C-alpha positions as CSV (number, residue, x, y, z in Angstrom):
1,M,12.0,63.5,31.6
2,E,13.5,60.0,31.7
3,L,12.8,57.4,29.3
4,T,11.8,54.0,30.5
5,Y,13.5,50.7,29.3
6,R,10.9,50.0,27.0
7,E,10.9,53.4,25.4
8,V,14.8,53.2,24.9
9,I,14.7,50.0,23.1
10,E,11.6,51.3,20.9
11,K,13.7,54.1,20.1
12,K,17.0,52.2,19.4
13,K,15.3,49.8,17.3
14,K,14.5,52.2,14.8
15,D,18.3,51.7,14.0
16,P,18.1,48.7,11.4
17,E,21.4,47.3,12.5
18,F,20.3,47.6,16.4
19,K,17.0,45.9,15.2
20,K,18.3,43.0,13.2
21,E,20.7,42.3,16.6
22,W,17.5,42.5,18.9
23,D,15.6,40.6,17.0
24,A,18.2,37.7,16.5
25,L,17.9,37.4,20.4
26,E,14.4,36.7,20.7
27,P,14.5,33.0,21.1
28,E,17.0,33.4,24.1
29,M,14.7,36.3,25.9
30,Q,11.7,33.8,25.5
31,L,13.6,31.4,27.0
32,V,14.9,33.7,29.7
33,K,11.2,35.0,30.3
34,A,9.5,31.7,30.4
35,M,12.4,30.1,32.6
36,L,11.7,33.2,35.3
37,R,8.3,33.0,35.0
38,A,7.7,29.3,35.9
39,R,10.4,29.6,38.6
40,E,8.3,32.7,40.2
41,E,5.2,31.0,39.7
42,K,6.1,27.9,41.7
43,K,7.9,30.1,44.4
44,I,11.1,28.2,43.6
45,S,14.3,30.1,44.3
46,Q,17.4,29.5,42.3
47,R,19.2,27.7,45.1
48,A,16.5,25.1,45.2
49,L,16.1,24.6,41.5
50,A,20.0,24.2,41.8
51,A,19.6,21.4,44.3
52,R,16.7,19.8,42.1
53,T,18.6,20.3,38.8
54,G,22.5,19.7,40.0
55,I,23.2,22.6,37.9
56,T,24.6,25.2,40.3
57,Q,23.0,28.4,41.3
58,S,25.4,30.7,39.6
59,D,24.6,29.1,36.5
60,I,21.3,29.1,36.7
61,C,21.8,32.8,37.7
62,K,23.8,33.6,34.7
63,I,20.6,31.6,32.3
64,E,18.6,34.1,33.7
65,K,20.6,37.1,33.0
66,G,21.2,36.4,29.8
67,E,24.9,35.8,30.3
68,A,25.4,31.9,29.7
69,N,24.3,29.9,26.3
70,P,22.6,27.0,28.0
71,T,22.6,23.9,25.7
72,L,19.5,21.9,24.8
73,Q,20.2,19.2,27.7
74,T,20.6,22.0,30.3
75,I,17.2,23.5,29.4
76,K,15.5,20.0,29.7
77,R,17.2,19.5,33.2
78,I,16.0,23.0,34.0
79,A,12.1,22.1,32.8
80,E,12.2,19.2,34.9
81,G,13.6,20.7,37.9
82,L,10.3,22.7,37.5
83,G,8.1,20.3,37.2
84,L,7.8,21.2,33.4
85,R,8.5,19.7,30.1
86,V,10.4,21.6,27.1
87,D,8.2,22.2,23.9
88,L,10.1,23.3,20.9
89,T,8.2,24.9,17.7
90,F,9.4,25.6,14.4
91,R,7.4,28.9,12.7
92,P,7.7,30.4,9.5
93,L,9.5,33.7,9.5
94,T,7.2,36.6,9.4
């Protein structure tokens, strides 16, 4: 029986070192998910978003794949290209 991606991750998260690294990536993963969700909801292609923001389509693709570390300025440009604004919050560690 093959495991799903989610099942594999949950199994790996039992390793404290893996879990620490996984948790450290959470803010980046939230950003990528929010960007993808907004772009898909608005039915905007990567190419169209690139045209709206002046960011290359390949850079948008890298950001969405988690292969790039965009600056806050780049994130703001993407949000504006999607007709949105960036909202940052600081929360207590749990």
